[in-house]
C-alpha positions as CSV (number, residue, x, y, z in Angstrom):
1,M,120.1,126.3,92.7
2,S,121.3,125.7,96.3
3,R,124.5,123.9,97.2
4,G,122.5,121.2,99.1
5,W,120.5,120.5,95.9
6,R,123.6,119.9,93.9
7,V,124.9,117.4,96.5
8,R,121.9,115.2,96.5
9,A,121.6,114.5,92.7
10,P,124.8,112.4,92.6
11,L,123.8,110.8,95.9
12,W,120.7,109.1,94.6
13,R,122.5,108.1,91.3
14,S,125.2,106.4,93.3
15,L,122.5,104.5,95.3
16,L,121.1,103.2,92.1
17,R,124.5,101.9,91.0
18,A,125.2,100.2,94.3
19,P,122.3,98.4,96.0
20,S,124.2,98.4,99.3
21,G,124.4,102.2,98.9
22,G,126.0,104.5,101.4
23,A,124.6,105.9,104.6
24,A,121.2,107.4,104.0
25,P,120.7,111.0,105.2
26,P,119.6,111.3,108.9
27,S,115.9,110.8,109.4
28,G,113.9,114.0,109.5
29,R,110.5,112.6,108.7
30,L,108.5,114.2,111.5
31,L,110.2,117.6,111.0
32,L,109.7,117.5,107.3
33,R,106.0,116.4,107.5
34,G,105.4,119.3,109.9
35,L,107.2,121.7,107.5
36,A,105.2,120.3,104.6
37,A,102.0,120.8,106.4
38,C,102.8,124.4,107.2
39,R,103.8,125.1,103.6
40,A,100.7,123.4,102.3
41,G,98.7,125.7,104.5
42,R,100.1,128.8,102.7
43,C,99.2,127.5,99.3
44,G,95.7,129.1,99.5
45,A,93.6,128.2,96.5
46,M,96.1,125.7,95.3
47,A,95.9,123.5,98.4
48,E,92.8,121.5,97.3
49,P,94.0,120.7,93.7
50,R,97.4,119.6,95.1
51,Q,95.7,117.4,97.7
52,E,93.7,115.8,95.0
53,L,96.8,115.2,92.9
54,A,98.5,113.5,95.9
55,L,95.4,111.3,96.3
56,R,95.5,110.3,92.6
57,F,99.1,109.2,93.1
58,Q,98.0,107.3,96.2
59,R,95.2,105.3,94.6
60,R,97.3,104.3,91.6
61,F,100.5,103.6,93.6
62,L,98.9,101.4,96.3
63,A,97.2,99.3,93.6
64,A,100.6,99.1,91.8
65,R,99.1,100.3,88.5
66,P,101.6,100.9,85.7
67,L,103.9,103.8,86.5
68,R,103.0,105.5,83.2
69,S,99.4,105.8,84.5
70,L,100.5,108.0,87.4
71,P,99.9,111.8,86.9
72,W,103.5,112.7,86.4
73,P,102.8,115.6,83.9
74,E,100.4,117.2,86.4
75,L,103.0,116.9,89.1
76,E,105.8,118.5,87.0
77,Q,103.5,121.3,86.0
78,S,102.5,121.9,89.6
79,L,106.1,122.0,90.8
80,R,107.0,124.4,88.0
81,T,104.1,126.7,88.9
82,A,104.9,126.6,92.6
83,P,108.3,125.0,93.3
84,D,107.7,123.7,96.8
85,S,108.7,120.3,98.3
86,A,105.5,120.2,100.4
87,L,103.6,118.5,97.6
88,L,106.3,115.8,97.3
89,A,106.3,115.3,101.0
90,D,102.5,114.8,100.8
91,I,102.8,112.3,97.9
92,L,105.5,110.4,99.8
93,D,103.3,110.1,102.9
94,K,100.4,108.9,100.8
95,T,102.5,106.3,98.9
96,I,105.8,104.9,100.1
97,L,105.3,105.9,103.8
98,H,101.6,104.9,103.9
99,P,100.8,102.2,106.4
100,L,99.3,100.0,103.7
101,C,102.5,100.2,101.7
102,V,104.7,99.5,104.8
103,K,102.6,96.4,105.7
104,Y,101.6,95.2,102.2
105,P,104.2,96.7,99.8
106,P,104.2,96.6,96.0
107,S,107.2,94.9,94.5
108,A,110.7,96.4,95.3
109,K,111.2,97.0,91.6
110,Y,108.0,99.0,91.4
111,R,108.8,101.1,94.5
112,R,112.4,101.7,93.2
113,C,111.2,102.9,89.8
114,F,108.5,105.1,91.5
115,L,111.1,106.8,93.7
116,T,113.5,107.2,90.9
117,E,110.9,109.0,88.8
118,L,109.9,111.1,91.8
119,I,113.5,112.2,92.3
120,K,113.7,113.1,88.6
121,K,110.7,115.3,88.9
122,L,112.2,116.9,92.0
123,E,115.4,117.7,90.2
124,S,113.8,119.1,87.2
125,T,112.3,122.0,89.2
126,A,113.6,124.6,91.7
127,A,111.9,122.9,94.6
128,E,113.9,122.4,97.7
129,P,115.6,119.0,98.3
130,L,113.6,116.5,100.3
131,D,115.8,114.1,102.3
132,E,112.9,111.7,102.9
133,V,112.8,110.7,99.2
134,Y,116.5,109.8,99.1
135,E,116.2,108.0,102.4
136,A,113.2,106.0,101.1
137,L,115.2,105.0,98.0
138,A,118.1,103.9,100.1
139,D,115.8,101.7,102.2
140,V,114.3,100.0,99.1
141,L,117.7,99.4,97.6
142,K,118.8,97.6,100.8
143,E,116.0,95.1,100.5
144,E,116.7,91.5,99.7
145,E,116.3,89.8,96.3
146,E,113.1,90.4,94.5
147,S,110.2,88.2,95.7
148,T,108.0,86.2,93.3
149,H,104.9,87.8,95.0
150,C,103.9,91.3,95.7
151,Y,100.8,93.1,97.1
152,R,98.2,95.4,95.6
153,N,95.9,97.5,97.7
154,Y,92.7,98.8,96.3
155,L,90.9,101.6,98.1
156,L,87.2,101.3,98.3
157,P,84.7,104.2,98.3
158,S,83.7,103.2,101.8
159,G,87.2,104.0,103.1
160,D,88.0,100.3,103.5
161,C,90.6,98.5,101.4
162,V,91.1,95.2,99.6
163,S,94.7,93.9,99.8
164,V,95.7,91.0,97.8
165,S,99.0,89.1,97.4
166,E,99.6,88.0,93.8
167,S,102.3,86.6,91.6
168,T,104.8,89.0,89.9
169,A,104.7,86.7,86.8
170,L,102.0,86.5,84.2
171,V,102.1,82.7,84.3
172,S,103.1,81.0,87.6
173,G,102.9,77.4,88.6
174,G,101.3,76.6,85.3
175,T,98.3,78.9,85.8
176,T,97.4,82.5,85.1
177,G,95.0,82.5,88.1
178,L,97.5,84.1,90.5
179,L,96.9,87.6,89.1
180,T,94.0,90.0,89.3
181,W,92.6,90.5,85.7
182,E,90.8,93.5,84.3
183,A,87.3,92.0,84.2
184,A,87.5,91.1,87.9
185,L,88.1,94.8,88.6
186,H,85.1,95.8,86.4
187,L,82.8,93.3,88.0
188,A,83.7,94.6,91.5
189,Q,83.0,98.1,90.3
190,W,79.6,97.0,89.0
191,A,78.9,95.2,92.3
192,L,79.7,98.3,94.3
193,H,77.1,100.2,92.3
194,N,74.5,97.4,92.6
195,P,74.8,96.1,96.2
196,G,71.1,95.1,96.3
197,V,71.9,92.2,93.9
198,F,74.1,90.6,96.6
199,R,72.7,91.8,100.0
200,D,71.5,89.0,102.3
201,R,72.0,86.4,99.5
202,T,74.2,83.4,98.9
203,I,76.8,84.1,96.2
204,L,78.8,81.5,94.2
205,E,81.8,82.8,92.3
206,L,83.2,80.6,89.6
207,G,87.0,80.9,88.9
208,S,87.7,83.2,91.9
209,G,91.4,83.3,91.2
210,I,93.1,85.2,94.1
211,G,89.8,86.6,95.3
212,F,89.7,90.4,94.6
213,T,86.1,90.6,93.4
214,G,84.6,88.4,96.1
215,I,86.5,90.1,98.9
216,A,85.3,93.5,97.6
217,I,81.7,92.2,97.6
218,C,82.1,90.8,101.1
219,K,83.3,94.1,102.4
220,T,80.7,96.3,100.7
221,C,77.6,94.4,99.6
222,Q,76.6,92.5,102.8
223,P,76.0,89.0,101.3
224,R,74.8,86.3,103.6
225,T,77.2,83.7,102.3
226,F,80.0,84.0,99.8
227,I,81.4,80.8,98.1
228,F,84.7,81.3,96.4
229,S,85.7,78.5,94.1
230,D,88.5,77.4,91.8
231,C,90.1,74.2,90.7
232,H,93.9,74.8,90.8
233,P,95.5,73.8,94.1
234,R,98.0,76.7,94.1
235,V,95.3,79.2,93.3
236,L,93.2,77.9,96.1
237,R,96.0,78.2,98.6
238,Q,96.7,81.8,97.6
239,L,92.9,82.5,97.6
240,G,92.6,81.3,101.2
241,E,95.6,83.5,102.2
242,N,94.1,86.6,100.7
243,I,90.7,86.0,102.3
244,R,92.3,85.8,105.7
245,L,94.5,88.8,104.9
246,N,91.3,90.8,104.6
247,G,89.9,89.8,107.9
248,F,87.6,86.9,106.9
249,T,87.9,83.3,108.1
250,P,86.9,80.6,105.7
251,E,84.7,77.8,107.0
252,P,86.6,74.7,108.3
253,D,87.4,72.1,105.7
254,V,84.2,70.0,105.5
255,T,82.2,68.7,102.6
256,W,81.6,72.0,100.8
257,S,78.3,70.9,99.3
258,T,76.7,70.9,102.7
259,Q,78.3,74.0,104.2
260,T,75.6,76.5,103.4
261,Q,72.4,77.0,105.5
262,P,68.9,77.3,104.1
263,Q,67.7,80.9,104.0
264,G,66.5,82.4,107.3
265,Q,68.5,80.2,109.6
266,E,71.2,82.7,110.6
267,A,71.4,83.5,114.2
268,E,69.6,86.7,115.3
269,G,71.8,89.7,115.1
270,E,74.4,88.1,112.9
271,K,72.5,88.6,109.6
272,C,74.6,90.3,107.0
273,Q,77.2,91.6,109.5
274,N,80.0,89.2,108.7
275,P,79.2,86.9,105.7
276,K,79.9,83.3,106.0
277,V,82.9,82.6,103.7
278,I,83.6,79.3,102.0
279,V,86.4,78.2,99.7
280,A,85.4,75.4,97.4
281,E,87.5,73.3,95.1
282,L,85.1,73.1,92.1
283,D,85.9,71.5,88.8
284,W,83.2,72.4,86.3
285,G,83.5,69.1,84.5
286,S,83.2,66.7,87.5
287,V,80.9,68.7,89.9
288,T,77.5,67.0,90.3
289,E,74.1,68.5,90.2
290,K,73.6,67.2,93.8
291,Q,76.6,69.2,94.9
292,L,75.4,72.3,93.2
293,L,72.0,71.9,94.7
294,G,73.6,71.8,98.1
295,L,75.2,75.2,97.6
296,R,71.8,76.9,97.3
297,A,73.3,79.8,95.3
298,D,71.1,82.9,94.7
299,V,73.6,84.6,92.5
300,V,76.5,83.2,90.4
301,I,79.3,85.5,89.2
302,A,82.5,85.0,87.2
303,A,85.2,87.2,85.7
304,D,87.6,86.6,82.9
305,V,86.6,82.9,82.4
306,V,85.8,83.3,78.7
307,Y,89.2,83.1,77.0
308,D,89.6,79.5,75.5
309,P,87.1,77.4,73.5
310,E,87.6,74.4,75.7
311,I,86.9,76.4,78.8
312,I,83.8,77.9,77.2
313,L,82.3,74.5,76.6
314,A,83.0,73.5,80.2
315,L,81.5,76.7,81.5
316,I,78.3,76.1,79.4
317,G,78.1,72.6,80.8
318,M,78.4,74.1,84.3
319,L,75.6,76.6,83.7
320,Q,73.4,73.8,82.4
321,K,74.0,71.8,85.6
322,L,73.1,74.9,87.7
323,S,69.9,75.2,85.7
324,T,68.8,71.7,86.3
325,S,70.0,71.4,89.9
326,R,67.8,74.1,91.5
327,G,65.0,71.8,92.6
328,D,62.0,73.9,93.5
329,R,64.1,77.0,94.1
330,K,64.2,80.0,91.8
331,A,67.1,79.9,89.3
332,P,70.1,81.9,90.4
333,E,70.9,85.2,88.7
334,V,74.1,84.9,86.7
335,F,76.6,87.6,85.8
336,I,79.7,87.0,83.8
337,A,82.3,89.7,83.1
338,S,84.7,89.3,80.2
339,T,87.6,91.2,78.7
340,I,87.2,90.9,74.9
341,R,90.8,90.1,73.8
342,N,89.7,87.9,70.9
343,P,86.3,88.8,69.3
344,D,86.0,85.3,67.8
345,T,86.4,83.6,71.1
346,Y,83.8,85.9,72.7
347,Q,81.4,85.3,69.8
348,L,81.8,81.6,70.3
349,F,80.7,82.0,73.9
350,Q,77.6,83.9,72.8
351,D,76.9,81.3,70.1
352,E,77.2,78.4,72.6
353,L,74.8,80.2,75.0
354,D,72.3,80.4,72.2
355,K,72.7,76.7,71.3
356,A,72.2,75.7,75.0
357,G,69.0,77.8,75.1
358,I,70.5,80.2,77.7
359,R,69.2,83.7,77.2
360,W,71.5,86.6,77.9
361,Q,71.6,90.4,77.9
362,M,74.4,92.9,78.1
363,I,74.6,95.0,81.3
364,P,75.3,98.7,80.6
365,A,78.9,99.3,81.5
366,H,80.2,102.2,83.6
367,S,82.1,104.8,81.7
368,S,85.2,104.1,83.8
369,C,86.5,101.7,86.4
370,N,87.8,103.2,89.6
371,F,90.2,100.3,90.2
372,L,91.9,100.5,86.8
373,Y,92.7,104.3,86.7
374,D,94.8,104.1,83.6
375,V,93.5,102.1,80.6
376,Q,89.9,101.1,80.1
377,P,89.9,97.7,78.3
378,D,87.0,96.3,76.4
379,V,85.1,94.6,79.2
380,T,81.4,93.5,79.0
381,I,79.1,92.1,81.7
382,L,76.4,89.6,80.5
383,Q,73.4,88.6,82.6
384,L,72.4,85.1,81.8
385,F,69.0,83.6,82.3
386,I,69.3,79.9,83.1
């Protein structure tokens, strides 16, 4: 083991003990990246598996998935097989130093724990020291007090990305709507595989929360109009911020029930290029059939809205209003994604649908969700016929 290697181990531990830290090693990022690239080029047949391993770290890290879901065992095995810091340099470039992380970072705690684990893996092998890792940890430790919000960045198959700001707490401001829940990720995954359901149509999302599913659909499925809706003021504010963060501009605040246009009235050349985006304050109990008729929704979606008996009854009432408010138009297609946390509650939802005369069928689920990466919870998607 080299002398420089022995010096750096106590360095990072001292940084962990004292947030102010000492002086970080001099920056050598460009030199190290070039060196890493050269070394990677000598890996021959191993280059491609190592690159895929770095990409797996990237997708999970940028989305701030639980650290245990990152492929640490594979990294350790790879380093033991070929102790070379080039792989660590590549992982660092694709995570901590990635432009998305610099602009929209996960929480400081998450980044600190990630770098600490990366250093542990580095020290457990004979790989050469990498100053960038220690420098990055020093930078994180210098940051101010932990924020109540953080970012998650979800990479789309198209190469685009959905970035959302969300609460670091499970319950914030008296609501759980400031987080992205599992069913929203699954519904977005299903939408990406079924873009024809949304293309050139008006979509109404019930209980949009902070907007991940709708933003993903707007970026990939070419809807004509997308109507985000929720009823909690704080959620609506965060929703609007996330929509703008992803390059969309919600329509000005006017009476939302008259914001949509009849089909076929889009300006020539604008059709499906940049969907009209609307943010609506929509209370399922007080919304009127006239207001719903004004929305002219072709498709209605919702995710993780089936978790409480009272909310289920309000949702059923909302669906009934949608059924009777369509005028001479075709009834909208309805898709509701749910994480089954309590089987009795979910069974109640199905029973209430039957009582209301709303037929339903289960949509075949994909074997995995690209946005979850780690665990695959029990999520179902129902298509309702109202």
